[in-house]
C-alpha positions in Angstrom: 0.0 0.0 0.0 3.0 2.4 0.6 3.8 2.3 -3.1 0.2 3.1 -4.0 0.1 6.1 -1.7 3.6 7.3 -2.9 2.7 7.1 -6.5 -0.6 9.1 -5.9 1.1 11.7 -3.8 4.1 12.1 -6.3 1.8 12.5 -9.2 -0.5 15.0 -7.4 2.4 17.0 -6.1 3.7 17.5 -9.7 0.3 18.1 -11.2 0.6 15.2 -13.6 -2.5 13.4 -14.8 -2.9 9.7 -14.8 -3.0 9.9 -18.6 0.3 11.8 -18.8 1.9 9.2 -16.5 0.5 6.3 -18.5 1.9 7.8 -21.7 5.3 8.2 -20.2 5.4 4.6 -19.0 3.8 3.1 -22.1 0.8 1.7 -20.3 -2.9 2.6 -20.3 -4.5 5.2 -18.0 -6.6 2.3 -16.5 -3.3 0.6 -15.5 -2.2 3.7 -13.6 -5.6 4.0 -12.0 -5.3 0.4 -10.7 -1.8 1.1 -9.3 -3.1 4.1 -7.3 -6.1 2.1 -6.0 -3.9 -0.8 -5.0 -5.7 -3.2 -7.3 -2.5 -4.0 -9.1 1.2 -3.0 -8.9 3.6 -1.8 -11.6 5.6 -4.5 -13.4 9.0 -4.7 -11.6 10.7 -3.6 -14.9 8.8 -0.2 -14.6 10.0 0.6 -11.2 13.3 2.2 -12.1 11.5 4.2 -14.9 9.0 5.4 -12.4 11.8 6.5 -10.0 13.6 8.4 -12.8 10.4 10.0 -14.0 9.6 11.4 -10.6 13.2 12.1 -9.8 13.4 9.9 -6.7 15.3 6.8 -5.6 13.6 3.4 -5.6 13.6 3.5 -1.8 11.9 6.9 -1.8 9.4 5.4 -4.2 8.6 2.7 -1.7 8.5 5.3 1.1 11.5 4.1 3.2 12.5 6.1 6.2 15.5 8.5 6.1 17.5 6.2 8.3 16.8 3.3 5.9 17.7 5.3 2.8 21.0 6.4 4.5 21.8 2.8 5.2 20.9 1.7 1.7 23.4 4.2 0.2 26.1 3.0 2.5 25.4 -0.6 1.8 25.5 0.1 -2.0 29.0 1.4 -1.6 30.0 -1.7 0.3 28.4 -4.1 -2.2 29.0 -2.5 -5.6 32.3 -1.8 -7.5 30.8 1.2 -9.3 27.6 3.2 -9.1 25.8 4.0 -12.3 25.3 7.7 -13.2 21.7 7.4 -12.2 22.6 5.8 -8.8 25.3 8.4 -8.2 22.9 11.3 -9.1 20.1 9.9 -6.8 22.4 9.4 -3.9 24.0 12.9 -4.3 20.5 14.6 -4.6 19.2 12.7 -1.5 22.2 13.5 0.6 22.2 17.2 -0.4 18.5 17.4 0.5 19.2 16.0 3.9 22.1 18.2 4.6 20.0 21.2 3.7 17.3 19.9 6.0 19.7 19.4 8.9 19.2 15.6 9.0 22.5 14.0 10.3 24.3 16.7 8.3 27.8 15.5 9.4 27.1 11.9 8.6 25.7 12.9 5.2 28.8 14.9 4.3 30.9 11.9 5.4 28.8 9.6 3.3 29.2 11.9 0.3 33.0 11.8 0.8 32.8 8.0 0.9 30.6 8.1 -2.3 33.2 10.1 -4.2 36.2 8.1 -2.9 34.4 4.9 -3.9 33.9 6.1 -7.4 37.5 7.5 -7.6 38.8 4.1 -6.4 37.1 2.2 -9.2 38.1 4.8 -11.8 41.7 4.5 -10.7 41.5 0.7 -11.3 40.1 1.5 -14.8 43.0 3.8 -15.4 45.4 1.1 -14.3 44.1 -1.3 -16.9 44.2 1.4 -19.7 47.7 2.4 -18.8 48.8 -1.3 -18.9 47.1 -1.8 -22.2 49.0 1.3 -23.6 52.3 -0.2 -22.5 51.5 -3.5 -23.9 51.0 -2.0 -27.3 54.0 0.4 -27.0 56.5 -0.2 -24.2 58.0 3.2 -25.0 54.8 5.1 -24.3 56.4 7.1 -21.5 53.3 9.0 -20.4 51.5 5.7 -19.7 54.0 5.0 -16.8 53.0 8.2 -15.1 49.3 7.3 -15.4 49.9 3.8 -14.2 51.8 5.1 -11.2 49.1 7.5 -10.3 46.4 4.9 -10.8 48.2 2.4 -8.5 49.2 5.0 -5.9 52.9 4.5 -6.5 55.8 6.4 -5.2 56.3 9.9 -6.6 59.9 11.0 -6.6 59.2 14.8 -6.6 58.9 16.0 -3.0 56.6 18.8 -4.0 54.1 16.3 -5.3 54.2 13.8 -2.5 54.6 15.7 0.7 51.6 16.2 3.0 51.9 19.9 3.9 48.3 20.7 3.2 46.9 17.9 5.3 49.4 18.6 8.1 48.4 22.3 8.2 44.7 21.4 8.2 45.1 18.9 11.1 47.3 21.3 13.1 44.4 23.8 13.0 42.0 21.0 13.8 43.7 19.8 16.9 44.1 23.4 18.1 40.3 23.8 17.9 39.6 20.3 19.1 42.5 19.4 21.6 40.6 16.4 23.0 40.2 14.5 19.7 42.9 11.8 19.9 42.0 10.4 16.4 43.0 13.7 14.8 46.3 13.6 16.5 47.0 10.2 15.0 46.4 11.5 11.5 48.6 14.4 12.2 51.3 12.2 13.5 51.2 9.8 10.6 51.7 12.6 8.1 54.4 14.4 10.1 56.4 11.2 10.4 55.9 10.4 6.7 57.3 13.8 5.9 60.1 13.4 8.4 59.1 16.5 10.3 60.3 15.1 13.6 60.3 18.1 16.0 56.7 18.8 15.1 55.9 15.1 15.5 57.4 15.2 19.0 55.3 18.2 19.9 52.1 16.5 18.5 53.0 13.3 20.3 53.2 15.1 23.6 49.7 16.6 23.0 48.4 13.1 22.1 49.9 11.5 25.2 47.9 14.0 27.3 44.6 12.7 26.1 45.2 9.0 25.3 46.3 6.2 27.6 46.3 3.3 25.3 49.0 1.3 23.5 48.9 4.0 20.8 51.1 6.4 22.7 54.1 4.0 23.1 53.6 2.8 19.6 54.0 6.3 18.2 56.8 7.0 20.5 58.6 4.0 19.1 57.8 5.1 15.6 59.3 8.5 16.1 62.5 6.8 17.3 62.4 4.4 14.5 62.0 7.0 11.8 65.0 8.8 13.2 67.2 5.7 12.9 67.1 4.8 16.5 65.7 1.3 16.0 67.2 -0.3 19.1 65.5 2.3 21.3 62.3 2.0 19.4 62.1 -1.8 19.9 62.7 -1.4 23.6 59.6 0.9 23.7 57.6 -1.6 21.7 58.7 -4.5 23.9 57.3 -2.8 27.0 54.2 -2.0 24.9 53.7 -5.6 24.1 54.1 -6.6 27.7 51.6 -4.0 28.9 48.9 -4.5 26.2 49.4 -8.1 25.2 45.6 -8.7 25.1 44.9 -5.9 22.6 44.8 -7.3 19.1 45.7 -3.9 17.6 49.1 -4.2 19.3 50.0 -7.3 17.3 48.8 -5.8 14.0 50.8 -2.7 14.6 53.9 -4.7 15.4 53.3 -6.7 12.3 53.3 -3.5 10.2 56.7 -2.6 11.7 58.1 -6.1 11.0 57.1 -5.8 7.4 58.9 -2.5 7.1 62.0 -4.2 8.5 61.6 -7.1 6.1 61.1 -9.6 8.9 58.4 -11.4 7.1 58.1 -14.5 9.3 57.8 -12.2 12.4 55.2 -10.1 10.6 53.0 -13.2 9.7 53.3 -14.4 13.3 52.1 -10.9 14.5 49.3 -10.8 12.1 48.2 -14.3 13.1 48.3 -13.3 16.7 46.2 -10.3 16.0 43.6 -12.5 14.3 43.6 -14.9 17.2 43.3 -12.2 19.8 40.2 -10.6 18.3 36.7 -11.5 19.3 34.3 -12.4 16.5 33.3 -10.9 14.2 37.0 -10.4 13.3 38.5 -8.0 10.8 40.3 -9.5 7.8 43.1 -7.0 7.4 45.6 -9.4 8.9 44.8 -12.1 6.4 45.1 -9.6 3.6 48.6 -8.6 4.9 49.6 -12.2 5.1 48.5 -12.8 1.5 50.5 -9.9 0.3 53.6 -11.0 2.2 53.4 -14.5 0.5 53.0 -12.9 -2.9 56.0 -10.6 -2.3 58.0 -13.8 -1.5 56.7 -15.6 -4.6 54.6 -18.1 -2.8 51.3 -17.7 -4.7 49.8 -20.9 -3.3 50.2 -19.5 0.3 48.8 -16.2 -0.7 45.7 -17.9 -2.3 45.2 -20.0 0.9 45.2 -16.8 3.0 42.7 -15.2 0.8 40.5 -18.3 0.8 40.7 -18.2 4.6 39.5 -14.6 4.4 36.5 -15.6 2.3 35.7 -18.3 4.9 36.0 -15.8 7.8 33.7 -13.3 5.9 31.1 -16.0 5.4 31.3 -17.5 8.9 31.5 -14.3 11.0 30.1 -11.5 8.8 27.5 -13.6 6.9 29.1 -12.1 3.7 29.3 -14.2 0.5 28.1 -11.8 -2.1 28.8 -8.1 -3.1 32.1 -6.2 -3.6 33.5 -7.2 -0.2 33.7 -10.9 -1.1 34.1 -10.3 -4.9 37.2 -8.2 -4.5 38.8 -11.2 -2.7 37.7 -13.5 -5.4 39.3 -11.3 -8.0 42.6 -11.3 -6.2 42.5 -15.1 -6.1 41.8 -15.3 -9.9 44.6 -12.9 -10.5 47.1 -14.9 -8.6 46.0 -18.1 -10.3 46.1 -16.5 -13.8 49.3 -14.4 -13.7 
């Protein structure tokens, strides 16, 4: 009945006659009349056309609540590799309307950012394939290397193009305005360390330590030492961290990341495994993805495939996820490893 009421109200609000709607849909006026009386419902193939005609999403057509529409958009981003132009337009329009109306404005802006990053990620993968195709046809097509590097997020040798000064400046202002936001301090620290701006990182770390009492403080203290070439001191800090926070799975993942940077691959795999074992279900799959990548780097494709198959099984068992982009992305990696 919700669809019946929605069709009637949409048509009335736009001053459209039943005859005009029928002509646009390629049906009789009697058919539209039956839809609005609830005697029959539109053929499922007509539902997208009706949504486009009235300028609403399918969920709006069915009269879903704002919360459910918000969740639907988020789920689409998790489940699909690329949104169609119509889907993107509908999501943008709905989010803009909700922002203007003051409905979960911050969340809606965040979801718009997710929407654009999602599309950009897929477009980068498309750019990767095109650049590879260009180089397969002409290995001396120099510009294709630049496009491939950009698409794959590769290293950029020019400091002016790869440094993070804009993000650092933004986060410095942000933590000044929000000095109790420990997550913002972490983003600031990550970018300062990557740019080797150690004195500023020390200052940021002191601010971070004043509002956070988790393993993260000694972890970043160790990172600051490590980046400055003081590896022995860094490992002493991390050893104490491991003793103090042994039950926190994030500690083991963080130590695995460090081990990878030091090319201690066996230690890294052991840390990632410990991180997986320490978590409570439903567990995240990042550790398994890291293990698969390490095995591929070492040339052991069989072990990499086994780790990815374990990831699929974990997604199925603990997240009830067998379809959609989350699982499909893992399957594509398995196919790539088998075919290359």
